[in-house]
N, C-alpha and C positions, 0 to 999 in steps of 0.2 A: 463188178469189174474191177481188176488190179490197175496199178498205174505204175504197175515196176517198167514198162515199157511202153514210154507215152508216145503218141503221136504227133501231137501239136506239144509245143513248150511255149505257156504265156507269161512275157516280161513280167517282171513286176513295175508296179504302177508308181510312181512318185509325186506328191502333190508339194509344189515348191510352196514353202511358207515365207515368214519376212524374211529380210536380210541377215543373216548373222553379223557379230561382232569383227571387226578387221584385223586382221592378224597384225602383228609388231613390225614397224618399220624397218626396213631393211638397212646395211649399212650405206653411209653418201658415199657417191662417186668420186672418180676422181676427174676434176677439169686442167684442161691443157690449156690455161691462160694463153701462151705463146701463140697456142693454134689460132683462136677465134677473136684475139684482141692484140692484132699484130703492132697496134698504135704502138704498145710499151717494150716493141722491137724496132729493128733498124731495117724491118719488110715492108713499109708500105712506101709506094713511090707517087710522084708526083708529077708529071712531066718528065718522067726519066729523072728524077731529084730523089735521093734519099734523103728520107724523114725522120728525124729522130726525135726521145721525148720534147725535147725541147723546142725543136721546130714546131711539134704538134701543139705543144701549148702556145706558141706564140701566133697559132692560126687559129687557135679557140678564140685568144685574146681577141684578133680581128673580128670573128664573126662575131663575139658580142659587143666590141664596141660601141659607144654610144658618142657622138660628135658632140664636143660641148657648145653650149648655146648662151646667149646673152638675151637679157627679156629686160624693160621696167629701165630702161637707160635713162636717167633725167638729168637736168639740171636745176641748181636751185641759185636764185639769184633773188635778192630780197627775199619777199613776200613771195615768188614766182617759183612752182616748180613745175617744170614740162621740159619735155624732147623740143620743143619750138619758143624760147623765151623771147620774147617782146621788150623794146626798151624805146622812149622816147628820142629822137633823133637830139642830139646835142648833149645826154647825159654819159655821162662814164662809167663802165662796170669796172669795181674795182676788187671784186670777190665772185668766184663761183664754188659751188661745190658739185659734186658729181658722185652721182649713186645710182647702183643697177641690180642685179640679178642674175645667178649663172646657176646651170644643172646639177656642175659637179667641180672637183678641184681643178683650179687653172693652174698650169705652172708658168705661166706670163701671163700678166698685165700693162698694158700702157695705154696711154690717154694723151693726144696732140691736137695742138691747134695754136691759132692766135694767142702766145705770149705762156703758151701751156705744154710742157715736152717732160712726161711725168710716168717712172717706172712704179708703179705699184706693186708691194709683196701681194702675193699669193694669198686668199686666204681674206683679204682687206676687198671692202665693196661699198667704201667713201672714201674720197679723196676732195682736198680744198684746196684751190689755187688761189694765194692772196697777192697784194701787191701790183696787181694788173691795170691795165689804162686802155680798156677797148671800148674805142667808139665807132665801129665800126662792124657790118657784117661779120659772124666769124660762124665756121663749123670744127665741132670737136669731136675726134675719133677716138672710140675705144676700142682698144684690139685687145682679145683674149686667146689664149693660144691653152691645150695640153697636151704640146708635145707630138700632135698629128693633125690636127683641125686649130685654124685660127680665125674665127669668125672676128668681121669688124662692125659696129653699129654707131651712128652718128646721129648727135643732138645740134640743135642750133640757138645761137644770140642775134638777132635781126633787130635793126634800128629803124624806126616807124615813123611817120607823124601823124600826129591826130585829124580826123574828120570831127565837124561840130553839128551839130542843128537845137533847135528849138523855136520857142515862139516869143516874138519881143515886138516893141514900136519900131518907127524908124527914129533909127541914131543922129546925132549930128556930125557924127563921122563913123564912115565906116572904114575900123580897123583893128589891130591886134586884140588890143583891149575889149573890141565889143565881141568880136567873133569870139576868144575864151569866155567871156562872161555867158555865153547860151548856156541851156540848161545841160546839153548833153555833149558826150564827147567818148571819142575811143579808137585806139591804133589802127592804121589801116595798111590794105595796099591797094585799096581801089576806091573807084569814087559809089559803086553801085552798094544798093542799102534801101532797103521796105523800113519805114519805120511811120511812128503814131505821134502829132503834136496835135495837142490844147491848143488852137490860138483865139486869146480873146478877143473883146469887141474893136479893141485897136492894137491887136497884134498880128503882124506877120508872120509867116513861114521863113524861117532861115536854114539853109544847109551851105556850109563851107568844106575846102579841103584843097590839098596843094595841085595847083595851076597843071602840074607834068600828068596829072590823071584824066587830063582831055575835058571837054564839054558835055555834060550832063543831060537826058533827057529823061524829063517829070512826065508820071502820069496819077489821075486821081481814077481808079477803078478798071484800069484799062485803059484811060481817054488820055491822051498826051497832052502835056500844057499848063498853063497856069502859073508860070514863074518867068519873071523879067531875066534880060540879057545880064550874066553876072557882070559884079562888079571885081574889082583886080586890086588885092595887096601887094604890089610889086615886092615888100619885103615885110612879109609876116614875122612877128617874133615869137616861138611857142613858148610853152614854160619852160622849155631849158636852157632859153638862149639860143636855140638855132632859127636860123633865117631860110625863108624859100617865097616865092611866089605861090599865093592863095586866089582860088576864086569863092566868091559871096555870091549866092542865089539868093533871092527873095521873092514870096508868091506875091502874084500880081494885086490878090485882093486879101486882106483882112478881115479879122473875126470870122473866120472858119470853123473853128471850132472845134471838136474834133476830128483829127483827119489823118489817114492812112496812106501814103502817097510812096511813091516808088523813083528813085534815081538810077538810072541805067547808063 
């Protein structure tokens, strides 16, 4: 049978193989920068105002702005380094060093407070004031600026008196010398304290503080009592020569051994 006049035509069958090698890269297209990035032109508007390149840069600066911040603002007075310096009443502070940290370059820095008013050059993070005569509570403000933000941080110097406690026998006279001779003391703003004292066979427990704090109530293991009515030193003289009235409390019983008690 011949095939000169086929009734059916069978198409060629193509079996797909692996992907062939990519052809050459065509020429680069042309990007109309002004059409897709109008921030380089004056075509962007915001609230009806035309935005130039200069204004857009300013807006970007605003979006990326990090406010200046103060950390670790501390005062140094003698051996103390703190944001809350404590000094005994009667003393005189003659020098204060100020130190701080900031998170970026400042454009302005200033310290203000009693007997101190200083503009500190940017880049400096330590300042010392000398020739002072501070004898009462003082607050010192550090103000830092970056042209936009001006945070303020405060540090203080507080003048306090001591409270005293310890074990001792009955003195011939309850006076300033006796109180200052007790084994423990600390500057304080309150009569309240929990402490432990070891009283020998002939020793009482003593506790003294400025009268202006009011009368304390004592307790042992949650039970109130155990102390006599306080004696009063009308003009207690502290280590700096400052005077004020003091209460002096004595335990009713001596020879209590190691005792933990609370004054409140």
